[in-house]
C-alpha positions as YAML, in Angstrom:
chain: A
units: angstrom
residues:
- id: 1
  name: MET
  ca: [-34.06, -2.24, 23.60]
- id: 2
  name: ALA
  ca: [-30.74, -2.72, 22.29]
- id: 3
  name: ASP
  ca: [-29.71, -5.90, 20.46]
- id: 4
  name: VAL
  ca: [-27.60, -8.09, 22.20]
- id: 5
  name: VAL
  ca: [-24.27, -8.66, 20.80]
- id: 6
  name: ASN
  ca: [-21.59, -11.55, 21.18]
- id: 7
  name: LEU
  ca: [-18.24, -9.50, 21.66]
- id: 8
  name: ASN
  ca: [-15.79, -12.38, 20.84]
- id: 9
  name: GLN
  ca: [-17.66, -12.80, 17.40]
- id: 10
  name: ALA
  ca: [-17.35, -8.93, 16.84]
- id: 11
  name: ARG
  ca: [-13.61, -9.03, 17.89]
- id: 12
  name: LYS
  ca: [-12.79, -12.16, 15.36]
- id: 13
  name: ALA
  ca: [-15.12, -9.94, 12.63]
- id: 14
  name: LYS
  ca: [-13.12, -6.87, 12.62]
- id: 15
  name: ALA
  ca: [-10.16, -8.94, 13.14]
- id: 16
  name: LYS
  ca: [-10.85, -10.77, 9.43]
- id: 17
  name: ALA
  ca: [-11.95, -7.43, 8.20]
- id: 18
  name: ASP
  ca: [-8.75, -5.82, 8.71]
- id: 19
  name: ASP
  ca: [-7.05, -8.89, 7.76]
- id: 20
  name: LYS
  ca: [-8.43, -8.69, 3.99]
- id: 21
  name: ALA
  ca: [-8.01, -5.00, 3.50]
- id: 22
  name: ARG
  ca: [-4.10, -5.51, 4.58]
- id: 23
  name: ALA
  ca: [-4.02, -8.25, 1.74]
- id: 24
  name: ALA
  ca: [-6.07, -6.22, -0.70]
- id: 25
  name: GLU
  ca: [-3.05, -3.22, 0.02]
- id: 26
  name: ASN
  ca: [-0.44, -5.81, -0.21]
- id: 27
  name: ARG
  ca: [-1.52, -7.26, -3.57]
- id: 28
  name: VAL
  ca: [-1.45, -3.87, -5.00]
- id: 29
  name: ARG
  ca: [1.70, -3.25, -3.47]
- id: 30
  name: PHE
  ca: [3.54, -6.59, -4.24]
- id: 31
  name: GLY
  ca: [1.42, -7.80, -6.94]
- id: 32
  name: ARG
  ca: [3.13, -6.42, -10.35]
- id: 33
  name: THR
  ca: [4.73, -8.32, -12.51]
- id: 34
  name: LYS
  ca: [8.93, -7.48, -12.89]
- id: 35
  name: ALA
  ca: [8.68, -5.22, -16.45]
- id: 36
  name: GLU
  ca: [6.28, -3.23, -13.65]
- id: 37
  name: LYS
  ca: [8.10, -2.89, -11.12]
- id: 38
  name: SER
  ca: [11.40, -2.05, -12.98]
- id: 39
  name: LEU
  ca: [9.41, 0.56, -15.25]
- id: 40
  name: GLU
  ca: [8.59, 2.52, -11.77]
- id: 41
  name: ALA
  ca: [12.47, 1.96, -10.82]
- id: 42
  name: ALA
  ca: [12.88, 4.13, -13.79]
- id: 43
  name: ARG
  ca: [10.75, 6.38, -13.45]
- id: 44
  name: VAL
  ca: [11.59, 7.11, -10.16]
- id: 45
  name: GLU
  ca: [15.45, 7.53, -10.74]
- id: 46
  name: LYS
  ca: [14.78, 9.99, -13.48]
- id: 47
  name: LEU
  ca: [12.92, 11.92, -11.56]
- id: 48
  name: LYS
  ca: [15.66, 12.37, -9.08]
- id: 49
  name: ARG
  ca: [17.82, 12.75, -11.44]
- id: 50
  name: ASP
  ca: [15.81, 15.64, -13.08]
- id: 51
  name: LEU
  ca: [15.35, 17.45, -9.25]
- id: 52
  name: ASP
  ca: [19.23, 16.90, -8.66]
- id: 53
  name: GLY
  ca: [19.62, 18.32, -12.22]
- id: 54
  name: ALA
  ca: [17.39, 21.26, -11.43]
- id: 55
  name: LYS
  ca: [19.38, 22.34, -8.19]
- id: 56
  name: ARG
  ca: [21.12, 25.78, -7.79]
- id: 57
  name: GLU
  ca: [24.40, 26.15, -6.78]
- id: 58
  name: ASP
  ca: [24.99, 28.70, -3.83]
...
C-alpha cells in the first residue's frame, strides 16, 4: 500500500525549496562587491567595443 501524504505539507515544502533556490540564485547574482560589478561591466563594454570594431562595412 502507498504512503499517506499530506498534500498541504507537501505543497508548503515545495514552496520552501523553491524559495531557497531563488535565494541562492539571488545571492550569486546580486551578492557581489562594487569592484566586482565594475570589473564585469568593464569586461562587457570591452567585448562590445571589440565586436563593433571587428564588423565589416558593406
